[in-house]
C-alpha positions as a LaTeX table, in Angstrom:
\begin{tabular}{lrrr}
\hline
Residue & $x$ (\AA) & $y$ (\AA) & $z$ (\AA) \\
\hline
Met1 & 105.24 & 118.93 & 105.87 \\
Gly2 & 104.67 & 120.44 & 108.79 \\
Ser3 & 103.78 & 120.29 & 112.19 \\
Arg4 & 103.74 & 122.46 & 115.62 \\
Asn5 & 106.95 & 122.07 & 115.94 \\
Asn6 & 108.28 & 121.91 & 113.00 \\
Pro7 & 105.95 & 124.35 & 110.33 \\
Gly8 & 106.23 & 123.18 & 106.82 \\
Lys9 & 107.33 & 125.20 & 103.55 \\
Phe10 & 104.11 & 126.31 & 102.73 \\
Asp11 & 102.81 & 126.49 & 106.74 \\
Cys12 & 99.24 & 128.56 & 106.04 \\
Leu13 & 99.29 & 129.88 & 109.72 \\
Ala14 & 102.25 & 131.88 & 108.98 \\
Ala15 & 101.32 & 132.72 & 105.17 \\
Ala16 & 97.61 & 134.19 & 106.96 \\
Glu17 & 96.94 & 137.60 & 106.50 \\
Pro18 & 95.59 & 139.01 & 109.73 \\
Asp19 & 92.42 & 138.42 & 110.12 \\
Glu20 & 92.24 & 135.67 & 107.14 \\
Pro21 & 89.96 & 132.57 & 108.07 \\
Thr22 & 91.95 & 129.28 & 108.70 \\
Phe23 & 90.75 & 126.12 & 109.49 \\
Thr24 & 93.14 & 123.37 & 110.99 \\
Leu25 & 92.78 & 119.66 & 110.98 \\
Leu26 & 94.50 & 117.43 & 113.45 \\
Gly27 & 96.16 & 113.59 & 112.54 \\
Arg28 & 94.19 & 112.31 & 115.36 \\
Asp29 & 90.54 & 113.04 & 113.32 \\
Pro30 & 89.43 & 109.97 & 111.05 \\
Cys31 & 89.05 & 112.38 & 108.56 \\
Ala32 & 91.65 & 114.65 & 108.00 \\
Ala33 & 93.56 & 112.78 & 105.51 \\
Ala34 & 90.32 & 111.79 & 103.77 \\
Thr35 & 90.06 & 116.40 & 103.28 \\
Val36 & 93.44 & 116.79 & 102.46 \\
Ala37 & 93.61 & 113.61 & 99.90 \\
Phe38 & 90.54 & 115.77 & 98.86 \\
Trp39 & 91.79 & 119.15 & 98.89 \\
Cys40 & 94.55 & 118.08 & 96.58 \\
Met41 & 92.78 & 116.41 & 93.80 \\
Leu42 & 90.35 & 120.07 & 93.62 \\
Arg43 & 93.13 & 122.07 & 93.21 \\
Asp44 & 94.52 & 119.96 & 91.08 \\
Asn45 & 91.72 & 120.01 & 88.63 \\
Val46 & 90.76 & 124.33 & 89.79 \\
Arg47 & 93.65 & 125.10 & 88.92 \\
Asn48 & 95.87 & 122.64 & 87.18 \\
Asn49 & 99.10 & 124.10 & 87.90 \\
Pro50 & 102.46 & 122.25 & 87.51 \\
Ala51 & 104.11 & 125.37 & 89.60 \\
Asp52 & 101.59 & 123.84 & 92.76 \\
Ala53 & 103.41 & 120.10 & 92.35 \\
Ser54 & 105.84 & 120.89 & 95.36 \\
Gln55 & 102.46 & 121.83 & 97.50 \\
Leu56 & 100.42 & 119.16 & 96.70 \\
Lys57 & 103.35 & 116.96 & 97.65 \\
Glu58 & 103.88 & 117.68 & 100.61 \\
Ala59 & 100.15 & 117.81 & 101.23 \\
Ser60 & 100.92 & 114.65 & 99.89 \\
Glu61 & 103.34 & 113.88 & 102.41 \\
Cys62 & 101.09 & 115.35 & 105.81 \\
Glu63 & 97.76 & 113.13 & 104.68 \\
Asp64 & 99.63 & 110.03 & 104.62 \\
Ala65 & 101.21 & 111.63 & 108.34 \\
Met66 & 97.25 & 111.79 & 108.88 \\
Glu67 & 96.36 & 108.51 & 108.08 \\
Gln68 & 98.98 & 107.03 & 109.78 \\
Trp69 & 98.88 & 109.02 & 113.36 \\
Ala70 & 95.00 & 108.62 & 113.21 \\
Met71 & 95.46 & 104.60 & 112.33 \\
Lys72 & 98.31 & 104.22 & 115.57 \\
Leu73 & 94.93 & 105.71 & 117.18 \\
Gly74 & 93.11 & 102.88 & 116.52 \\
Lys75 & 91.28 & 104.15 & 113.58 \\
Ala76 & 92.04 & 102.89 & 110.67 \\
Asp77 & 87.95 & 101.87 & 109.87 \\
Glu78 & 86.66 & 104.87 & 110.33 \\
Val79 & 89.92 & 106.31 & 107.97 \\
Glu80 & 89.35 & 104.15 & 105.13 \\
Lys81 & 85.29 & 104.83 & 105.56 \\
Ala82 & 86.34 & 108.77 & 105.44 \\
Met83 & 88.57 & 108.30 & 101.87 \\
Ile84 & 85.67 & 105.69 & 100.27 \\
Ile85 & 83.00 & 108.73 & 101.14 \\
Met86 & 85.70 & 111.12 & 99.57 \\
Ala87 & 86.28 & 109.61 & 96.73 \\
Thr88 & 83.02 & 108.62 & 95.75 \\
Ile89 & 82.03 & 112.09 & 96.33 \\
Tyr90 & 84.45 & 113.46 & 94.45 \\
Ala91 & 83.96 & 110.61 & 91.45 \\
Ala92 & 80.34 & 111.86 & 91.28 \\
Leu93 & 81.87 & 115.81 & 90.47 \\
Asp94 & 84.11 & 115.17 & 88.12 \\
Pro95 & 82.85 & 113.87 & 84.58 \\
Lys96 & 85.91 & 112.20 & 83.72 \\
Ala97 & 86.56 & 110.32 & 87.11 \\
Thr98 & 84.96 & 107.04 & 87.46 \\
Pro99 & 84.00 & 106.09 & 90.56 \\
Pro100 & 86.26 & 103.89 & 93.24 \\
Asp101 & 86.40 & 100.07 & 94.06 \\
Gly102 & 88.06 & 100.77 & 97.07 \\
Pro103 & 90.58 & 102.85 & 98.94 \\
Gly104 & 93.91 & 102.61 & 96.75 \\
Asp105 & 91.24 & 103.67 & 93.56 \\
Leu106 & 90.61 & 107.18 & 94.18 \\
Pro107 & 90.18 & 109.45 & 90.93 \\
Thr108 & 92.78 & 111.73 & 90.27 \\
Asn109 & 94.14 & 114.56 & 87.56 \\
Gly110 & 97.99 & 115.45 & 87.08 \\
Ala111 & 100.39 & 116.36 & 89.79 \\
Ala112 & 97.53 & 114.72 & 92.29 \\
Glu113 & 98.47 & 111.12 & 90.99 \\
Glu114 & 100.58 & 110.92 & 94.32 \\
Val115 & 98.32 & 112.29 & 96.56 \\
Thr116 & 96.14 & 108.94 & 96.45 \\
Gln117 & 98.72 & 106.65 & 97.13 \\
Phe118 & 97.37 & 104.99 & 100.10 \\
\hline
\end{tabular}
């Protein structure tokens, strides 16, 4: 998991090509953790590549840290709402998935399974 002072192994800013578009999420954003979780599930389902497991694990660690950061700032209700919305959208897009009952019941496939534990 990376931060400004301690970039992670998969630091996108360091790996970006000149002028390649990027988007940064901050831990204070109550939607950041859900966005990272959604990316992990998409990445795992689209690529379904075991070689991505390390990157997905680091993203999962970042998701957990972002969630804790936002909750520490008193945004627990917003974090939970974002996670439920993300999971509901994902379930609607994936015909094999079942809609979530709430946090902790997010649809996954393969390596992204760790990502959904919050």
